N, C-alpha and C positions, 0 to 999 in steps of 0.2 A: 553768804547772807546778802541781804539787799544793799548794805553799805560797802561791800567789798568791791573793789575796781580791779579786777584781774582780767588779763587778756588770754583767753584759752588759745591753744594751737589752732591754726587755720584748718578747718575740715569741711566736709560737704555739709551744707545747712539742711537739716531735715526737721520737719515738724512731726514729731512722733505721736503727738496726742497723749492721752491719758493711758500710760501703761501699754502703749502699742510699740511693738518691736519691728525692726526691718531686718531680721536675721533670715538666713536661708530656711530654717525650720518653720518660720512663720509665714513663708510665702505660699499662698494658695495658687495652684497651678491648674489651668484648664486649657482648652483649645486655643483661646485667644492669646495666651502668653507663653505657651509650652516651648515654642521654638526659641524665644529669647531666653527663657529660663535654661534651656539646654545649652545654648551658647555661652551663658555666664558659667555654667557648670564645667564646660569644656576647657575654660582658660587654664593655661596659656596655649592650648592647642587650638588656635584660631585660624580661619581660612585667610585672614588678612591682618596686618598689623593695626588697621583702623577699623573699628566697628561702629556702626550707628544703630541705636534703637529708636525707631521712630513710631509715634503713635499720639493720639489725642490726649489732652489734659485729663488727668484722673484715670489713666489706663495702667498705672503701676511701673512707669519707666524709673522713677526716683527709687522705688524700693529695689528694683533689679540692679540699679546702679550702686545703691548702698551696699548691697551683697557683694558686688564685685569690688567695690572700693576697699572694703575690709579684707577680702580674700586676697586681692592683688597687692595690698599695702600701697595703693595708688595715691598719687598727689591730685587732689581736687583743685582745679584751676577755675577761677572766675572767667566768664566769656569775655569781659571787658578788660581783663589784665593778663592776657596770654603772654605777651612779650615779657612781662616781669618775671614770669616763672620758668621760662625756657632754660635760662643759664644754669639754674640750680637743679634742674630735673635729673640730670644724669641718666642712669639706666632704669630709674623707676617708671612704672606705667602711669599714665595720666588720665584723668577724667574731667570732662566738661558736662555738666548737667544743664539742659535747656539751652544748647548752644544757639538755637535760632530765636530765642525769646526777644532779643533786639537785633539791630543790624550786625551782621557778621563782621568780625575783624578779620578780613581776608588774609592780609599779610601776616598777622600774628598766627592764624590757624595754619597757613601754608608752612611757616618756619617750624611750628610745632609738630606738624606731621613729619617733616623732614628730619627733626631731632629725634622723634620716636623711632622712625625707620632706621636712621643711622645708628642708634643705640641698640637695635635688635629688641625694642620694647613694644609696648601696645598702648593704644589710645581708645578710649570709649567715649562716644558722643551720644547724648540723648537729645531728641528734637521732636517737635510736633509734627514736622513734615519731613518728606524725603529730601536728600541733599539737592535734587534737581530743582526743588521749589524754594531754595533759600535765596535765589537771586544773586548767586555768585557770579562775578564777571572775570575775576583774575584767572586767565587760561590755565596756568600751572595748578592752581588750587582746584579748578573744575576737573582736571585730569586725576588729581590725587583722590578726590572725592568719588570719582567714577570707579576707582580701584578699591574703594572701602566695601566692606560687607555690610549690607543694610538689612536689618530684620524689622518687620512690621509688627507692632503690638496693636491689637484691635481693642475696641470698647469692650468692657467686661461683659461676658455672657452671663446667663442666669446662674450657672453652676459656680462660676467665679464670684459673682457678686453675693450670692448666698453664703458661700464659704467665708468670704471676707466679713460680712455682717455678723455671722456667728462667731468668728474669731474675735472680732472687736468687742462684742458683748462678753465673750469669755475672758478677755483681757481685763474687764472690769468686774469680773467674778459675778456677773448677772445671767440668770437663766432666762431664756426667752423661748417661747414655744415655736416649733418650726412653722406654724401657719402664720405667725406674726413676721417672721423673717421672710416668707414667701410673699406676704402682702407688701412688705417694703421693697423687695426686689421688683415687683410689678409697678410700684408707684414713684420710686425716686429716679432722679437722673442717673444715667448709666455711667457712673464714675466712682472710683474709689474714694476720691475726695469727698464727694457728697455723702457716701456711705459713712465716712468718719464723722461728718458734721451731724448727721441724723442720729447716729448712736450716741454721740456726746449730748445732744439735745434731749433725746429720750431718757437717758440715764439721769440727767440733771433734773428733769420734770418728775420722774418717778421718785427720786430721793426727796424732793421738795414736798411731794404729795403724799409720800410714804405709801406708795401703791405699786403693784406689779406692772410690768410693761405688757399691756394687752393690745389687741388689734384696734380697739377703740381709741386707746391713747396714741397708737401709731398714726391712725388716720388723723387725729386732731393735730398732732405735731407736724406731720408732713403737709397738711392743709395750711397750717400757720406759716411754715417755711415757704410754700408756694406763693403765699400772699405777701411775703417779705417780712414777716413778723418773727422769723426764726433766725435772723442774723444775730451773731453773738461773737464775743471774743473767746477763743479757746486758750 
């Protein structure tokens, strides 16, 4: 309840939205993320102890990381607290989501990679850019990152975006005609985060007005969001 003050176990922070799951069964796979999904499915048979999933915001990196986090029973490590977690890691795999969101803790990441390699374990890093673009200057860390397996995730294609939008509506038990989904695919920013926001907004408006989600309602909602009127708290 709202008055309870409990400290849940540290875990990967995920905004799952309304009824949205990040399980493997709920992952929509297309050409843009198939290689990354295959690598996650292959674990622990990885080509390198360290794997980097690189792609733009909204490309689905966190979903893939969440699948692997659960499958590998990995320890989720905050990018700015790497050193604090190394001693207690043991042989468990480790995950850092959005490792390049801020300045890289080069010494911490170097020591973490060494710990993972020494334990015969694995480390998954997600990032918006390839390691060579992180601005790392520590020579030993540069060498370690060059040895990592890096998989690129591209912006969602039409197939992936349509599948995600359809799934998000289905999560809310809302039926939407395919032509409405295709309209959204053509009109919204090509990111999974935007798809989540527009589905949330459409579902809310449809409930308030007690009306089905039509192409006209989709056009009105997307236009309002484009004009900055669709920002809201999820």
